[in-house]
C-alpha positions as a printed NumPy array, in Angstrom:
array([[ 94.393, 130.842, 151.823],
       [ 91.242, 129.984, 150.035],
       [ 90.168, 131.085, 146.622],
       [ 87.799, 133.982, 146.611],
       [ 84.984, 133.796, 144.191],
       [ 83.794, 136.957, 142.622],
       [ 80.121, 137.397, 142.393],
       [ 79.042, 138.353, 138.957],
       [ 77.569, 141.765, 138.702],
       [ 74.239, 142.333, 137.06 ],
       [ 76.046, 144.087, 134.207],
       [ 78.162, 140.978, 133.515],
       [ 75.076, 138.79 , 133.465],
       [ 73.379, 141.183, 131.063],
       [ 76.414, 141.18 , 128.78 ],
       [ 76.398, 137.382, 128.635],
       [ 72.681, 137.338, 127.913],
       [ 73.103, 139.916, 125.151],
       [ 75.911, 137.873, 123.583],
       [ 73.83 , 134.705, 123.66 ],
       [ 70.827, 136.535, 122.274],
       [ 72.954, 138.031, 119.488],
       [ 74.307, 134.602, 118.595],
       [ 70.774, 133.268, 118.279],
       [ 69.646, 136.038, 115.937],
       [ 68.52 , 134.773, 112.551],
       [ 70.795, 135.351, 109.609],
       [ 69.573, 138.381, 107.747],
       [ 70.783, 139.798, 104.462],
       [ 72.575, 142.646, 106.227],
       [ 74.357, 140.276, 108.65 ],
       [ 75.334, 137.976, 105.769],
       [ 76.78 , 140.911, 103.795],
       [ 78.705, 142.053, 106.869],
       [ 80.124, 138.556, 107.429],
       [ 81.117, 138.24 , 103.771],
       [ 82.83 , 141.623, 103.932],
       [ 84.783, 140.604, 107.026],
       [ 85.676, 137.31 , 105.366],
       [ 86.938, 139.098, 102.256],
       [ 89.149, 141.292, 104.395],
       [ 90.47 , 138.557, 106.697],
       [ 90.887, 135.637, 104.256],
       [ 93.85 , 137.086, 102.314],
       [ 95.604, 137.77 , 105.598],
       [ 95.078, 134.285, 107.002],
       [ 95.48 , 132.213, 103.815],
       [ 99.317, 132.147, 103.771],
       [ 99.408, 131.07 , 107.41 ],
       [ 96.815, 128.371, 106.78 ],
       [ 98.775, 127.056, 103.788],
       [102.026, 127.056, 105.762],
       [100.355, 125.231, 108.65 ],
       [ 98.914, 122.66 , 106.239],
       [102.341, 122.105, 104.663],
       [103.975, 121.629, 108.068],
       [101.225, 119.232, 109.132],
       [101.642, 117.219, 105.92 ],
       [105.426, 117.06 , 106.335],
       [105.103, 115.872, 109.919],
       [102.491, 113.285, 108.967],
       [104.721, 111.949, 106.179],
       [107.703, 111.81 , 108.55 ],
       [105.585, 109.931, 111.1  ],
       [104.392, 107.4  , 108.514],
       [107.92 , 106.956, 107.154],
       [109.273, 106.375, 110.668],
       [106.598, 103.758, 111.298],
       [107.6  , 101.938, 108.124],
       [111.312, 102.389, 108.783],
       [112.026, 104.175, 105.504],
       [113.068, 107.663, 104.472],
       [110.219, 110.136, 103.85 ],
       [111.311, 110.384, 100.205],
       [110.717, 106.647,  99.764],
       [107.246, 106.739, 101.284],
       [105.442, 106.686,  97.934],
       [107.105, 103.378,  97.05 ],
       [105.549, 101.743, 100.108],
       [101.985, 103.015,  99.923],
       [ 98.898, 100.885,  99.701],
       [ 97.604,  98.06 , 101.817],
       [100.806,  95.991, 101.571],
       [103.185,  98.923, 101.939],
       [104.369,  98.024, 105.429],
       [105.169,  94.469, 104.368],
       [106.99 ,  95.677, 101.254],
       [109.057,  98.004, 103.459],
       [109.949,  95.13 , 105.78 ],
       [110.916,  92.974, 102.802],
       [113.193,  95.674, 101.403],
       [114.861,  96.242, 104.784],
       [115.534,  92.501, 105.123],
       [116.923,  92.431, 101.565],
       [119.255,  95.347, 102.391],
       [120.485,  93.551, 105.508],
       [121.069,  90.396, 103.468],
       [123.101,  92.414, 100.947],
       [125.334,  93.672, 103.729],
       [125.597,  90.19 , 105.205],
       [126.52 ,  88.678, 101.828],
       [129.121,  91.314, 101.057],
       [130.844,  90.646, 104.365],
       [130.423,  94.263, 105.452],
       [129.121,  93.051, 108.785],
       [131.611,  91.812, 111.372],
       [129.733,  88.508, 111.561],
       [129.805,  87.912, 107.792],
       [130.806,  84.253, 108.104],
       [130.367,  81.602, 105.45 ],
       [127.266,  80.301, 107.24 ],
       [125.802,  83.802, 107.223],
       [126.527,  84.177, 103.517],
       [124.895,  80.804, 102.796],
       [121.9  ,  81.92 , 104.864],
       [121.618,  85.091, 102.769],
       [121.759,  83.107,  99.517],
       [119.164,  80.604, 100.763],
       [116.749,  83.28 , 102.007],
       [116.668,  85.405,  98.824],
       [114.212,  83.141,  96.949],
       [111.975,  83.089, 100.035],
       [111.947,  86.905, 100.101],
       [110.994,  86.967,  96.419],
       [108.152,  84.523,  97.118],
       [106.929,  86.669, 100.006],
       [107.006,  89.796,  97.829],
       [104.859,  88.   ,  95.249],
       [102.51 ,  86.868,  98.027],
       [102.116,  90.449,  99.272],
       [101.294,  91.687,  95.768],
       [ 98.799,  88.852,  95.303],
       [ 97.188,  89.543,  98.676],
       [ 96.643,  93.189,  97.706],
       [ 94.041,  91.986,  95.198],
       [ 92.138,  89.827,  97.69 ],
       [ 88.976,  90.795,  99.561],
       [ 89.705,  92.47 , 102.901],
       [ 89.18 ,  89.469, 105.242],
       [ 91.376,  87.177, 103.138],
       [ 93.935,  89.946, 102.676],
       [ 94.209,  90.462, 106.451],
       [ 94.696,  86.722, 106.982],
       [ 97.343,  86.571, 104.26 ],
       [ 99.123,  89.631, 105.67 ],
       [ 99.169,  88.075, 109.142],
       [100.78 ,  84.886, 107.852],
       [103.278,  86.835, 105.718],
       [104.088,  89.004, 108.729],
       [104.668,  85.916, 110.88 ],
       [107.035,  84.505, 108.252],
       [108.882,  87.837, 108.109],
       [109.176,  87.756, 111.91 ],
       [110.86 ,  84.352, 111.691],
       [113.208,  85.556, 108.939],
       [114.129,  88.674, 110.909],
       [114.917,  86.599, 114.011],
       [117.137,  84.271, 111.973],
       [118.825,  87.264, 110.335],
       [119.477,  88.885, 113.706],
       [120.989,  85.633, 114.956],
       [123.351,  85.572, 111.96 ],
       [124.243,  89.204, 112.627],
       [125.021,  88.329, 116.224],
       [122.25 ,  90.477, 117.667],
       [119.696,  87.831, 118.63 ],
       [119.868,  85.59 , 121.665]])
């Protein structure tokens, strides 16, 4: 069964032409007044919906950004700025080291605790490096962030190995 195409009637073609012609009409004072009047009537009706939609969009955007950084949406402001993602990674590693040091993890051996104690000064140095890189020109900042990110990758792999997750 094939699709049947309806031929447009002359009246339909005229209606389309009239609509196009009306859209091309110059803006006159009477048309402007009419549009303003319609806007005054419609705006109060649509404003609450527009505000609610904007609030939902903002909440979803914040949740998306927080998920990308691996933090709670309430903590998002603490990790804003160019080095925010690196600061978030540093804080997550520090939290994992706290748990490793306290022995809360099943693999909290003496070697793991020593690792946590040895890594803390390195994390502090990396945090200082991130803050210093935030003041650099963009090309140097990107290079510094890449090297800091690579160092964080190495620390995370070592941490996962001490937690018994890594290979």
